[in-house]
N, C-alpha and C positions, 0 to 999 in steps of 0.2 A: 624540514619538508620532508614529509612522508613519501617513500621509493615503492613505483610501479611495478612492480614483475609483470611482465608480459610477456613473457613463456610459452604460459599456457592458452590458447587461442581455437577458441573450439568452432569450426567451422564448414563443420557436414551438418549444419540442422537442414528440417526435410523444406521448410517455408518460415514464413517469415515472423518472428520472436515479438511478442507482444510481452510477457513481462517475466522476471527469472526471481532468488533471490534464491537464500543462502542456508543449508541449514543448522542449525546451532550448534553443531558439534564439527563444523569448517571442514566435513567431507566430500558434501553431493553440493552440486549446484540443480535445480527444481527449475526449470523450464517452461511458458504456457505458448502455446501457440498460433499461427491465425488457421491451421488444420484442424483444431479444434483436440491436440492432442496433447499428455502434457510429459517432457524428458527427463526422468532423469538419473548424473552424472556422475562418474568420480572427477571430483577435483583435482584430483594428482592427474591421475591419465588422458581424462578426457573422455574419457567408453562412454558406452548409455548403458547403462545399468537396469534401466525399464522406460517400459514406453507403457504410460497411464490409458487408456482409453474407458469413454464415458458418456464426453462431452457431445452437444452436438452442433456445436457453432465452435467460433474463435473463446479463446483461452485468454480473460485480461488480468485475471490477479492471483498469484497462485500464492500461497503464509505456511510455510515449513511448521511441527507443531513439536516445542519442545523437547519432546519424549526423540524426534528425529526419525522418526519412522513415519506418522504421520502427513500428510499434507493437506491442507484446504485447497482450494480451487475456483473460481467465479467465471460466470460466459456470459456469453452473449442472448446463451440461450435461456436463461433468465435461472438457474442453477445453481447451491453452493451442492461442493464436493466434497468428501472425506473420503483423504485414501489412505492404503498402507505401503507405503513408496518403497519399502523392499519388496514386499510379494506382490508386488502389483495388482491390490484388488480394491476394490471398491467396496468401500465399509458402507456407507450411509450417503442419500439424496438431498437437504434441504429445500422447501419449492417453497412459492410464499411471496416472493418478488413479481409484478407485474411488467418488470422492465430490464436491461444487461446489467449483471451486478456484476461494477467499475472497480470494485478494492474491498479490501477484509481488512479487516485486523482479530490480533487475538490476545486475552489479558495474558497474562507472565504469569497464572496459576495456571493457565491449557482449558480453563472450564469451559470460555462462553463465545461465541467467535461475531461480531461485529460486522457488518457487513452493511456496505453503500453503493446505491442501486443509479438506474434511469430512470425510474418514479416518483425518484424526490425523496423518498423513506431510508430510513432508517434501519436493519434490525437488528436484535439482539434473540443468540440462538444457545441452547445448553447445549454443551459439543459430544455430552454423552448421549446425549439420550436425545439429540436430534430437535427435541422441543424449542418452538418461537415464546421468547417470553414476552418483547415488546416490543411494537412497531413507532416508530415516531416519523412525526410528517414533518421532515426536517428543513426543508427550501425550497423556494421557488422555482429549482431548476436541476438537473441531477447533479448527484453524489459523487464527483471525482475523486474524491481521497477520504483518508478516515486517519485516525492516528492515537491510541490507549494512553491516556498517559500512567507514567509510572507506576500510582498507587490504585489504577485498575479499575479506580471508581469514577472517573470521565471520558469520555472520549471528544476529541475534534474533528469534523467534519469543516471537508473546502468541497464548494462549489461550483458551478457552471454561474450561477447567478451574483456573484461575485464578493461572496460572504465566505466567513469562516466562522462556525458555531463551537460554543463549547457544551454539552451534557454531559447531567448526570446519568449514569450507568442505571444505578439501580430504578430511577422512577423516570426516568426519559425528561425529565425537566430540562429545559435551557438556559443556561448560569450565566452566561456572555457572549456578544452577537463582536465582533473584532471585522471592520470595513476600514478599506481604506484601497484594493485594490482595483482596475479599474478595467478588468481580462477577467476572464473565467479561472479560475486557482485548478491545477492542474495536479499538482504534489502537496503535502506536510511535509511535518519533521519534529517533535518533537526532542530540546533537549536531554540528558541521559536523568537529570537535575527534575526533571519537571520544569523550569524556568522559565525557559526560554520557547518559543514556536516560531520555524522557518518555513516560511510560501514561496511558491512557485508558479507563476500567471502569464497567461499569453499577454501581457499587460507589458512584457520583457521586463520585468523587478521579481528581484529576489525581496522580498521583509523579514525582516527577524522584529518577533513580537515580545515585549514582556509581557508574561501572563497574569503577573499579582499585578503591574499596572494595566491591564487591557489597554498598549496600544504598541503603534509600531516605532520600537528605535535604533532600529537602521531598515534604509531603503537602498537598495541594491538593484543602478541598471543597466540592463543588455543592450550592448550596440548593434544588432541584428535588427533582419527587416521584419526577419516574424517569427516567433515561436512558435512551432508548431507541437514540438512532446518539451516538458519541464519535468522533472525530479532531481527535487533536492535531499541530503540524508545527512542529518549532523554527523561528527566522529564522533569517537566512545570517551574519547578526552574532553571536550565539548569547545575545540582552539579551533579548527574548523570544519567549514560546510561543504559539501560535495557533490559539484549539483552538471546535469548530464541537463542542457541547454542543443537542442535537434543534434548534434551532432559532431559536437565539439561536450568537453567533459572535465569541469574548472573546478579547480580547489581555493574554499574562500576563506581566509584567516578572518576569526571573530575577536574583535581589539576592546 
């Protein structure tokens, strides 16, 4: 069982934090807040290194790029912004969504951004140029979660419409639909080997899917009255899942 070190607690946040991510080098934490600001923190000291200002409304998602310099953010203001997190500079703004940008993912080579929105679409962007490569009319309801497969060829989306869909990143073709949840899907995570998918839903369950077979191989039910927030993430060794359900964090071993 992993040891959780809670000696560092960042408690001086000015507004409610809606999203958080750690840079690839493990040295900084990036958080997006209700007040439209992005804070860059030193993970060792808990000090704020930079405050990124430019969005008009709440920040729903932040994703550091593997170069440890740039950060991408999505907002209620319908835009995606690319930042130099060390210098605190806004590098570019990507516009095209008609609804709030709820989720973001970046390919492992750092060349493409994938965004999901309340407008029910997925958009694929060229990072360096900001060019919109394609728009996928993805779901019947808002897209709330995205994850790119390790091969960088496919992306999986989760939606309020209760479905998970697998897409070809190059063509935008729908490859597979995974159905089983009876409530909106809030969060998804792909195992490092690309064989398993974990999904967390408002229906009080976490499902683990076998992506090769296209069905759920394990269903974990939570004994809570209601699910307001749900986030799931695979460990790097693929032996357990970390799940944040409302105000509780659980470690779930995969048998």
